[in-house]
MIDO-227845 format. One record per residue (C-alpha): residue number from 1; residue in three letters; x, y, z. Coordinates in pm, 1 decimal. Example, Ala and Ser with C-alpha at 12.3 -4.5 7.8 and 13.67 -1.06 7.14 Angstrom:
2
<r resi="1" resn="ala" east="1230.0" north="-450.0" up="780.0"/>
<r resi="2" resn="ser" east="1367.0" north="-106.0" up="714.0"/>
//
This chain:
252
<r resi="1" resn="met" east="5048.9" north="-10921.0" up="2526.7"/>
<r resi="2" resn="val" east="4844.7" north="-10722.3" up="2238.6"/>
<r resi="3" resn="asn" east="5189.1" north="-10547.0" up="2129.5"/>
<r resi="4" resn="asp" east="5399.7" north="-10841.3" up="2109.2"/>
<r resi="5" resn="leu" east="5091.5" north="-11031.1" up="1921.2"/>
<r resi="6" resn="val" east="5067.9" north="-10775.1" up="1622.6"/>
<r resi="7" resn="thr" east="5436.7" north="-10778.4" up="1582.2"/>
<r resi="8" resn="cys" east="5402.4" north="-11124.7" up="1380.9"/>
<r resi="9" resn="gly" east="5047.3" north="-10927.0" up="1176.9"/>
<r resi="10" resn="ala" east="4818.3" north="-11121.8" up="1391.8"/>
<r resi="11" resn="leu" east="4515.0" north="-10864.5" up="1521.2"/>
<r resi="12" resn="pro" east="4398.8" north="-10955.8" up="1862.4"/>
<r resi="13" resn="ile" east="4047.3" north="-11163.6" up="1894.1"/>
<r resi="14" resn="ser" east="4064.0" north="-11266.8" up="2304.7"/>
<r resi="15" resn="val" east="4276.5" north="-11164.2" up="2589.1"/>
<r resi="16" resn="ala" east="4276.6" north="-11378.0" up="2896.9"/>
<r resi="17" resn="met" east="4403.9" north="-11220.7" up="3215.5"/>
<r resi="18" resn="his" east="4603.3" north="-11407.7" up="3493.2"/>
<r resi="19" resn="ala" east="4610.8" north="-11259.5" up="3827.7"/>
<r resi="20" resn="ala" east="4801.8" north="-11441.7" up="4081.8"/>
<r resi="21" resn="val" east="4781.9" north="-11314.7" up="4479.6"/>
<r resi="22" resn="gly" east="4934.4" north="-11395.9" up="4769.7"/>
<r resi="23" resn="asp" east="4634.6" north="-11396.4" up="4952.3"/>
<r resi="24" resn="ser" east="4276.6" north="-11336.6" up="4803.7"/>
<r resi="25" resn="gly" east="4238.4" north="-11054.8" up="5069.8"/>
<r resi="26" resn="trp" east="4390.1" north="-10819.7" up="4785.9"/>
<r resi="27" resn="phe" east="4098.1" north="-10832.6" up="4581.1"/>
<r resi="28" resn="ser" east="3906.1" north="-10663.7" up="4920.6"/>
<r resi="29" resn="asp" east="4030.9" north="-10325.0" up="4825.7"/>
<r resi="30" resn="ala" east="3771.1" north="-10220.4" up="4579.2"/>
<r resi="31" resn="lys" east="3890.5" north="-9923.8" up="4460.4"/>
<r resi="32" resn="arg" east="4190.6" north="-10081.7" up="4344.5"/>
<r resi="33" resn="thr" east="4030.4" north="-10401.8" up="4210.1"/>
<r resi="34" resn="asp" east="3742.7" north="-10162.8" up="4036.6"/>
<r resi="35" resn="ala" east="4075.1" north="-9951.5" up="3848.3"/>
<r resi="36" resn="leu" east="4239.2" north="-10310.8" up="3757.5"/>
<r resi="37" resn="val" east="3903.7" north="-10401.2" up="3576.9"/>
<r resi="38" resn="ala" east="3850.1" north="-10135.9" up="3432.8"/>
<r resi="39" resn="gly" east="4182.5" north="-10086.2" up="3277.1"/>
<r resi="40" resn="phe" east="4200.9" north="-10453.8" up="3211.0"/>
<r resi="41" resn="ala" east="3858.1" north="-10416.7" up="2982.5"/>
<r resi="42" resn="glu" east="3952.0" north="-10085.6" up="2798.4"/>
<r resi="43" resn="ala" east="4276.5" north="-10185.8" up="2656.7"/>
<r resi="44" resn="cys" east="4061.5" north="-10478.9" up="2533.2"/>
<r resi="45" resn="arg" east="3802.0" north="-10233.3" up="2369.3"/>
<r resi="46" resn="glu" east="4126.8" north="-10024.6" up="2193.8"/>
<r resi="47" resn="ala" east="4276.4" north="-10378.4" up="2095.7"/>
<r resi="48" resn="gly" east="3950.2" north="-10461.5" up="1958.1"/>
<r resi="49" resn="ala" east="3968.3" north="-10785.5" up="2143.4"/>
<r resi="50" resn="val" east="3730.7" north="-10940.0" up="2379.0"/>
<r resi="51" resn="trp" east="3815.4" north="-11006.8" up="2706.9"/>
<r resi="52" resn="gly" east="3787.0" north="-11405.8" up="2700.8"/>
<r resi="53" resn="gly" east="3834.7" north="-11488.3" up="3067.8"/>
<r resi="54" resn="gly" east="4138.3" north="-11612.1" up="3250.8"/>
<r resi="55" resn="glu" east="4251.2" north="-11698.6" up="3656.2"/>
<r resi="56" resn="thr" east="4277.3" north="-11548.2" up="3966.2"/>
<r resi="57" resn="pro" east="4446.8" north="-11772.0" up="4178.4"/>
<r resi="58" resn="thr" east="4549.5" north="-11769.9" up="4541.5"/>
<r resi="59" resn="leu" east="4926.3" north="-11902.6" up="4560.4"/>
<r resi="60" resn="gly" east="4998.3" north="-11816.2" up="4955.1"/>
<r resi="61" resn="gly" east="5388.4" north="-11911.4" up="4991.5"/>
<r resi="62" resn="val" east="5478.4" north="-11824.9" up="4621.8"/>
<r resi="63" resn="val" east="5321.2" north="-11478.7" up="4601.2"/>
<r resi="64" resn="glu" east="5375.5" north="-11178.6" up="4864.3"/>
<r resi="65" resn="pro" east="5031.4" north="-11159.8" up="5056.6"/>
<r resi="66" resn="glu" east="5035.1" north="-10764.3" up="4976.1"/>
<r resi="67" resn="ala" east="5127.6" north="-10844.0" up="4633.6"/>
<r resi="68" resn="ile" east="4981.2" north="-10955.3" up="4317.9"/>
<r resi="69" resn="val" east="5139.0" north="-11092.8" up="3982.0"/>
<r resi="70" resn="leu" east="4927.3" north="-10988.3" up="3650.0"/>
<r resi="71" resn="ala" east="5033.2" north="-11197.5" up="3310.7"/>
<r resi="72" resn="gly" east="4809.0" north="-11341.8" up="3067.7"/>
<r resi="73" resn="ser" east="4758.2" north="-11515.5" up="2702.4"/>
<r resi="74" resn="ala" east="4647.1" north="-11319.3" up="2337.0"/>
<r resi="75" resn="ile" east="4464.5" north="-11487.3" up="2080.9"/>
<r resi="76" resn="gly" east="4504.9" north="-11339.9" up="1721.9"/>
<r resi="77" resn="lys" east="4434.3" north="-11395.2" up="1374.4"/>
<r resi="78" resn="ile" east="4635.5" north="-11311.3" up="1035.2"/>
<r resi="79" resn="ser" east="4402.6" north="-11284.0" up="741.8"/>
<r resi="80" resn="pro" east="4472.2" north="-11298.6" up="485.1"/>
<r resi="81" resn="lys" east="4817.3" north="-11506.3" up="557.1"/>
<r resi="82" resn="asn" east="5044.4" north="-11321.5" up="348.5"/>
<r resi="83" resn="leu" east="5013.6" north="-11014.8" up="602.0"/>
<r resi="84" resn="arg" east="5193.5" north="-11214.5" up="808.2"/>
<r resi="85" resn="ile" east="5507.5" north="-10974.5" up="934.2"/>
<r resi="86" resn="thr" east="5825.0" north="-11228.3" up="874.2"/>
<r resi="87" resn="gly" east="6116.7" north="-10951.9" up="894.5"/>
<r resi="88" resn="asp" east="6175.8" north="-10938.4" up="548.6"/>
<r resi="89" resn="val" east="6409.8" north="-10639.5" up="577.9"/>
<r resi="90" resn="his" east="6652.7" north="-10504.5" up="334.6"/>
<r resi="91" resn="glu" east="6942.3" north="-10226.1" up="304.5"/>
<r resi="92" resn="gly" east="6807.2" north="-9915.4" up="292.7"/>
<r resi="93" resn="asp" east="6448.3" north="-9963.3" up="445.5"/>
<r resi="94" resn="ala" east="6332.4" north="-9679.9" up="686.1"/>
<r resi="95" resn="ile" east="6268.5" north="-9724.6" up="1028.8"/>
<r resi="96" resn="ile" east="5993.6" north="-9534.2" up="1178.1"/>
<r resi="97" resn="phe" east="5912.9" north="-9446.0" up="1576.0"/>
<r resi="98" resn="leu" east="5574.3" north="-9460.8" up="1753.3"/>
<r resi="99" resn="ala" east="5628.6" north="-9268.2" up="2091.5"/>
<r resi="100" resn="ser" east="5577.9" north="-9423.8" up="2423.9"/>
<r resi="101" resn="ser" east="5385.8" north="-9292.9" up="2716.5"/>
<r resi="102" resn="gly" east="5681.5" north="-9352.0" up="2961.8"/>
<r resi="103" resn="val" east="5787.5" north="-9676.9" up="3080.2"/>
<r resi="104" resn="gln" east="5502.4" north="-9878.3" up="2986.5"/>
<r resi="105" resn="thr" east="5554.5" north="-10241.5" up="3070.5"/>
<r resi="106" resn="asn" east="5931.5" north="-10271.0" up="3116.7"/>
<r resi="107" resn="gly" east="6233.7" north="-10172.5" up="3354.1"/>
<r resi="108" resn="leu" east="5961.7" north="-10108.2" up="3648.5"/>
<r resi="109" resn="ser" east="6195.5" north="-10381.5" up="3864.6"/>
<r resi="110" resn="leu" east="6494.0" north="-10100.8" up="3819.3"/>
<r resi="111" resn="cys" east="6233.1" north="-9799.3" up="3897.1"/>
<r resi="112" resn="arg" east="6109.0" north="-9976.1" up="4247.0"/>
<r resi="113" resn="arg" east="6501.7" north="-10011.0" up="4315.6"/>
<r resi="114" resn="val" east="6543.9" north="-9622.1" up="4229.8"/>
<r resi="115" resn="ala" east="6219.3" north="-9517.4" up="4453.4"/>
<r resi="116" resn="ala" east="6345.8" north="-9683.6" up="4739.1"/>
<r resi="117" resn="leu" east="6636.4" north="-9466.7" up="4746.7"/>
<r resi="118" resn="leu" east="6450.1" north="-9188.9" up="4732.7"/>
<r resi="119" resn="pro" east="6342.8" north="-8990.0" up="5060.4"/>
<r resi="120" resn="his" east="5963.9" north="-8956.8" up="4935.0"/>
<r resi="121" resn="gly" east="5982.7" north="-9248.9" up="4731.8"/>
<r resi="122" resn="tyr" east="5727.5" north="-9276.6" up="4427.2"/>
<r resi="123" resn="gln" east="5573.0" north="-8909.1" up="4583.8"/>
<r resi="124" resn="thr" east="5908.2" north="-8768.0" up="4462.8"/>
<r resi="125" resn="pro" east="5815.9" north="-8481.8" up="4161.3"/>
<r resi="126" resn="val" east="5937.4" north="-8603.3" up="3857.0"/>
<r resi="127" resn="gly" east="6038.6" north="-8244.5" up="3756.0"/>
<r resi="128" resn="phe" east="6194.0" north="-8174.7" up="3390.1"/>
<r resi="129" resn="gly" east="5814.4" north="-8014.5" up="3329.1"/>
<r resi="130" resn="asp" east="5652.7" north="-8289.9" up="3390.4"/>
<r resi="131" resn="ser" east="5418.6" north="-8160.3" up="3701.6"/>
<r resi="132" resn="arg" east="5344.1" north="-8528.2" up="3813.1"/>
<r resi="133" resn="thr" east="5532.5" north="-8761.8" up="4090.3"/>
<r resi="134" resn="phe" east="5724.1" north="-9063.2" up="4006.7"/>
<r resi="135" resn="gly" east="5475.4" north="-9298.0" up="4115.0"/>
<r resi="136" resn="glu" east="5192.3" north="-9113.9" up="3870.0"/>
<r resi="137" resn="ala" east="5428.1" north="-9118.9" up="3582.9"/>
<r resi="138" resn="leu" east="5462.8" north="-9497.9" up="3603.0"/>
<r resi="139" resn="leu" east="5100.9" north="-9548.3" up="3621.0"/>
<r resi="140" resn="ala" east="5070.3" north="-9408.3" up="3270.4"/>
<r resi="141" resn="pro" east="4851.6" north="-9605.5" up="3099.8"/>
<r resi="142" resn="ser" east="5040.3" north="-9810.3" up="2855.6"/>
<r resi="143" resn="val" east="5059.2" north="-9719.4" up="2446.4"/>
<r resi="144" resn="ile" east="4861.9" north="-10000.9" up="2277.9"/>
<r resi="145" resn="tyr" east="4968.9" north="-10009.8" up="1879.1"/>
<r resi="146" resn="val" east="4742.9" north="-10240.2" up="1695.5"/>
<r resi="147" resn="ala" east="4542.9" north="-9960.5" up="1541.5"/>
<r resi="148" resn="phe" east="4877.5" north="-9860.4" up="1389.0"/>
<r resi="149" resn="val" east="4922.3" north="-10233.2" up="1215.3"/>
<r resi="150" resn="arg" east="4567.1" north="-10246.2" up="1138.5"/>
<r resi="151" resn="glu" east="4535.7" north="-9904.4" up="965.1"/>
<r resi="152" resn="cys" east="4873.1" north="-10030.1" up="774.8"/>
<r resi="153" resn="gln" east="4720.9" north="-10358.9" up="662.5"/>
<r resi="154" resn="lys" east="4400.8" north="-10220.9" up="582.7"/>
<r resi="155" resn="arg" east="4558.6" north="-9944.4" up="351.3"/>
<r resi="156" resn="gly" east="4825.5" north="-10222.3" up="197.2"/>
<r resi="157" resn="leu" east="5111.5" north="-10129.8" up="304.0"/>
<r resi="158" resn="lys" east="5365.2" north="-10377.0" up="423.0"/>
<r resi="159" resn="leu" east="5540.0" north="-10371.6" up="743.9"/>
<r resi="160" resn="asn" east="5857.7" north="-10551.8" up="649.8"/>
<r resi="161" resn="tyr" east="5962.3" north="-10571.5" up="1036.3"/>
<r resi="162" resn="val" east="5794.4" north="-10409.2" up="1348.0"/>
<r resi="163" resn="ala" east="5911.0" north="-10415.2" up="1699.6"/>
<r resi="164" resn="his" east="5793.8" north="-10400.3" up="2050.1"/>
<r resi="165" resn="val" east="6065.0" north="-10175.9" up="2237.8"/>
<r resi="166" resn="thr" east="6006.7" north="-10329.5" up="2574.4"/>
<r resi="167" resn="gly" east="6240.1" north="-10526.0" up="2808.2"/>
<r resi="168" resn="his" east="6639.2" north="-10484.2" up="2666.8"/>
<r resi="169" resn="gly" east="6531.8" north="-10089.5" up="2549.5"/>
<r resi="170" resn="trp" east="6673.0" north="-10034.1" up="2231.2"/>
<r resi="171" resn="arg" east="6877.2" north="-10337.0" up="2189.6"/>
<r resi="172" resn="lys" east="6517.7" north="-10485.0" up="2084.6"/>
<r resi="173" resn="leu" east="6575.2" north="-10298.3" up="1737.1"/>
<r resi="174" resn="met" east="6866.9" north="-10516.1" up="1678.6"/>
<r resi="175" resn="arg" east="6719.9" north="-10884.2" up="1688.9"/>
<r resi="176" resn="leu" east="6728.3" north="-10963.9" up="1331.9"/>
<r resi="177" resn="asp" east="6964.0" north="-11224.7" up="1227.7"/>
<r resi="178" resn="glu" east="7105.8" north="-11055.5" up="930.8"/>
<r resi="179" resn="pro" east="7448.9" north="-10825.6" up="996.6"/>
<r resi="180" resn="phe" east="7261.3" north="-10485.6" up="1006.5"/>
<r resi="181" resn="val" east="7377.0" north="-10129.6" up="1086.6"/>
<r resi="182" resn="tyr" east="7036.5" north="-9962.4" up="1281.0"/>
<r resi="183" resn="glu" east="7120.7" north="-9592.1" up="1181.1"/>
<r resi="184" resn="ile" east="6890.2" north="-9368.0" up="1429.5"/>
<r resi="185" resn="thr" east="6972.5" north="-9002.0" up="1309.3"/>
<r resi="186" resn="asn" east="6665.4" north="-8860.8" up="1458.0"/>
<r resi="187" resn="val" east="6694.2" north="-8867.2" up="1795.3"/>
<r resi="188" resn="arg" east="6408.1" north="-8711.3" up="2034.4"/>
<r resi="189" resn="thr" east="6485.4" north="-8608.2" up="2393.5"/>
<r resi="190" resn="pro" east="6415.0" north="-8878.8" up="2649.2"/>
<r resi="191" resn="leu" east="6054.0" north="-8828.7" up="2829.4"/>
<r resi="192" resn="ala" east="6079.1" north="-8643.9" up="3183.4"/>
<r resi="193" resn="val" east="6071.9" north="-8952.2" up="3375.5"/>
<r resi="194" resn="phe" east="6326.1" north="-9069.1" up="3197.9"/>
<r resi="195" resn="gln" east="6569.9" north="-8816.5" up="3257.6"/>
<r resi="196" resn="phe" east="6445.1" north="-8819.6" up="3622.0"/>
<r resi="197" resn="leu" east="6562.0" north="-9172.5" up="3660.9"/>
<r resi="198" resn="glu" east="6876.4" north="-9098.7" up="3485.3"/>
<r resi="199" resn="gln" east="6982.0" north="-8816.6" up="3729.2"/>
<r resi="200" resn="ala" east="6785.6" north="-9029.2" up="4056.5"/>
<r resi="201" resn="gly" east="6963.8" north="-9368.8" up="4009.0"/>
<r resi="202" resn="pro" east="7196.0" north="-9244.2" up="3894.4"/>
<r resi="203" resn="ile" east="7240.4" north="-9422.8" up="3560.3"/>
<r resi="204" resn="thr" east="7398.2" north="-9420.7" up="3317.9"/>
<r resi="205" resn="arg" east="7350.6" north="-9328.2" up="2960.1"/>
<r resi="206" resn="glu" east="7412.4" north="-9642.8" up="2850.3"/>
<r resi="207" resn="glu" east="7214.4" north="-9838.8" up="3055.2"/>
<r resi="208" resn="met" east="6878.4" north="-9607.8" up="2985.7"/>
<r resi="209" resn="tyr" east="6880.0" north="-9699.2" up="2654.4"/>
<r resi="210" resn="ala" east="6950.0" north="-10063.8" up="2721.4"/>
<r resi="211" resn="thr" east="6652.4" north="-10069.0" up="2950.1"/>
<r resi="212" resn="phe" east="6409.4" north="-9845.3" up="2911.5"/>
<r resi="213" resn="asn" east="6243.2" north="-9728.8" up="2579.8"/>
<r resi="214" resn="gln" east="6356.7" north="-9383.7" up="2598.8"/>
<r resi="215" resn="gly" east="6044.1" north="-9276.4" up="2472.9"/>
<r resi="216" resn="ile" east="5985.5" north="-9531.7" up="2193.8"/>
<r resi="217" resn="gly" east="5757.6" north="-9791.7" up="2224.0"/>
<r resi="218" resn="phe" east="5712.9" north="-9926.8" up="1874.7"/>
<r resi="219" resn="ala" east="5925.2" north="-9961.8" up="1598.8"/>
<r resi="220" resn="ala" east="5825.4" north="-10032.6" up="1241.9"/>
<r resi="221" resn="tyr" east="6074.2" north="-10096.6" up="916.4"/>
<r resi="222" resn="val" east="5947.5" north="-10021.6" up="553.2"/>
<r resi="223" resn="ser" east="6064.5" north="-9970.3" up="221.9"/>
<r resi="224" resn="pro" east="6170.2" north="-9629.3" up="158.7"/>
<r resi="225" resn="glu" east="5933.8" north="-9540.2" up="-100.0"/>
<r resi="226" resn="leu" east="5646.0" north="-9603.5" up="190.3"/>
<r resi="227" resn="ala" east="5747.2" north="-9433.7" up="476.7"/>
<r resi="228" resn="glu" east="5548.2" north="-9108.8" up="444.1"/>
<r resi="229" resn="gln" east="5243.8" north="-9359.6" up="390.4"/>
<r resi="230" resn="thr" east="5314.3" north="-9534.1" up="695.5"/>
<r resi="231" resn="leu" east="5361.2" north="-9220.3" up="896.5"/>
<r resi="232" resn="ala" east="4991.5" north="-9096.3" up="735.6"/>
<r resi="233" resn="ala" east="4895.3" north="-9410.0" up="875.7"/>
<r resi="234" resn="ala" east="4993.3" north="-9349.9" up="1202.4"/>
<r resi="235" resn="lys" east="4887.1" north="-9021.4" up="1236.1"/>
<r resi="236" resn="thr" east="4518.3" north="-9150.3" up="1114.8"/>
<r resi="237" resn="ala" east="4505.7" north="-9396.6" up="1388.7"/>
<r resi="238" resn="gly" east="4597.1" north="-9162.8" up="1647.1"/>
<r resi="239" resn="tyr" east="4999.5" north="-9236.9" up="1752.1"/>
<r resi="240" resn="asp" east="5269.2" north="-8954.9" up="1719.9"/>
<r resi="241" resn="ala" east="5530.3" north="-9116.6" up="1479.6"/>
<r resi="242" resn="trp" east="5823.2" north="-9005.7" up="1299.1"/>
<r resi="243" resn="leu" east="6111.5" north="-9108.6" up="1050.8"/>
<r resi="244" resn="ala" east="6423.0" north="-9209.7" up="1281.3"/>
<r resi="245" resn="gly" east="6668.5" north="-9376.1" up="1065.4"/>
<r resi="246" resn="thr" east="6767.4" north="-9646.0" up="816.0"/>
<r resi="247" resn="val" east="6890.3" north="-9987.2" up="821.9"/>
<r resi="248" resn="lys" east="7202.1" north="-10022.7" up="651.6"/>
<r resi="249" resn="lys" east="7446.6" north="-10327.1" up="545.5"/>
<r resi="250" resn="arg" east="7722.8" north="-10389.1" up="806.7"/>
<r resi="251" resn="asp" east="8052.2" north="-10305.8" up="648.3"/>
<r resi="252" resn="ala" east="8296.3" north="-10609.1" up="552.0"/>
//
């Protein structure tokens, strides 16, 4: 929620959780409930926002008894107003990638389908140099990118456009209306969990990039002369970031 919010330049103020269950007994598992609360509270602290309440409705007949549907909302502020990110992208702009922690918040339906086909399900080792199980890898906390936007604003660095790379994978990089080509020349090897998914599915390479973030959680488009300063801001804020490519005009 907060990663989506900052794409317009708004820094989070308040976040609310909506946790719908099919049976109120879902919350009787203290270890699970405490972990959910602790994780949400930590994310709010990291985003610099208060936990502004929410709802925990029991929707029998709508939600499966053993399931929970997590949703919510976030409120932020753009101050001053000229910090609003509008999609003011030009030919030659630099594309900067910020790393993800793994699958993060999208593509999990496909992950569940893959798990159902595995003899050991979520307990299957990921491999590819990763010592975790598939289930452990999927539970890696999502990276919150608020501090990156905040640091860029603090330094007066204009972000022409930013993208939260979630659903639709790398297609999220191409949402502007202008006829641009987004040339990515510095592509890292996907994280181990993505290599595992591609092999275990099996899932085509095209589908992997169309569904998953492949190790890229956030992208920033800036004027080329600001690229190094933006990378420095990302590093100061604690992110793994690199210059990935360039915006070009589509040939006629």
